[in-house]
N, C-alpha and C positions, 0 to 999 in steps of 0.2 A: 528490481521491484516490478509488479503486475501494473497490467497499464489497465484503464478504466473498464474496459471489457470483460477483463480478467477477474478485476477486483467484484464487480456485478455478478459474474459467475460464481465466484468464491460465496457472495452473499445468499444468493440462492439455494447452493447447494449445502451449507453449513447452518444458515440460519433458516432456512424454509420459507423465506419470501424474497419477493424481487426488491433489489437495492434502490437507492436512491441516489442516482448519479451526482446531484448536487452535494452530497456529503463527500464523496470522493474528490472531486474537483475543488472543493475547498480544502481538504486536508493536503492535497498535493500541489496546490497552487496553480491551477489551471489558468492560462493567459499571462503568466507571469514570464519574465524574460529567465531562460535556464542559468544565469548565473546567480540569478537570486533564491533558487528553489532551494539549494542546500539550508541556508540561512532559515527560510521559511519553515521547513520540515522541521527544525530544531526547536521551532515554537507549538507547531500544529502536532506532532509527533510525541505527544507527552500525555500523561495521565490527566494533568488538570487541564489541558486544554479540551481533552474528550469529555472529562466530568462535567465541567462549567460550560464551555460554549456549546458542544455538539449535544449534549443533554438538555441544555436549556432552548435550543433552538429546534431538536428535533424528536425530544423525548426519548423514552427508554428503548425504543428499537433503533433509534439513530444511532444511540449511545453503543449497542452493541453491534451495529454494523462499521461503526468506527472503531471499535477494538477489534474487528475481524480483519480491517483494512489495516490496522498496526501489525497484526500478528502477521497479515501476508507479506507486507512489506519487509519483516524483519526475518523471513523465511519460515516460520512455524506452519503455516498452513499453506497447501497449495492445491490446485486442482488438477495437477499433472500426477500420474504415477510414479515417474522419475523426475524428481524436481532437477531444473536447469542447474547446470555445474558451470561454473566460469573456469574455463580451461584456457590455455596458450596453445595455438595452433603449433604444431611440431616445426613448421618451417621457419617459426620466429624463436624455437629456443636454440641457443648456441651452443654448439659442443665444444667440450674442452680437448686439445689434442692436436 
């Protein structure tokens, strides 16, 4: 998933305005212990959370930015020409035989 800096670049590139870091920190649970973040993401990365909480707090631009954040986290948009691929280093692959 993109970090805060990458999310802000995505907002600037695809939405045409500077992103609000508060929205991205809210969606990602900045400041929470890493063990709690997966559970937190299950709540914040939903259409209901974006449509209710983000839109009511940050308006329509905030809602668009939140959707951009989710699409980036889910791998649908990126700022890179060649999206990062999760690969296994060759030294970790066990060969049969």
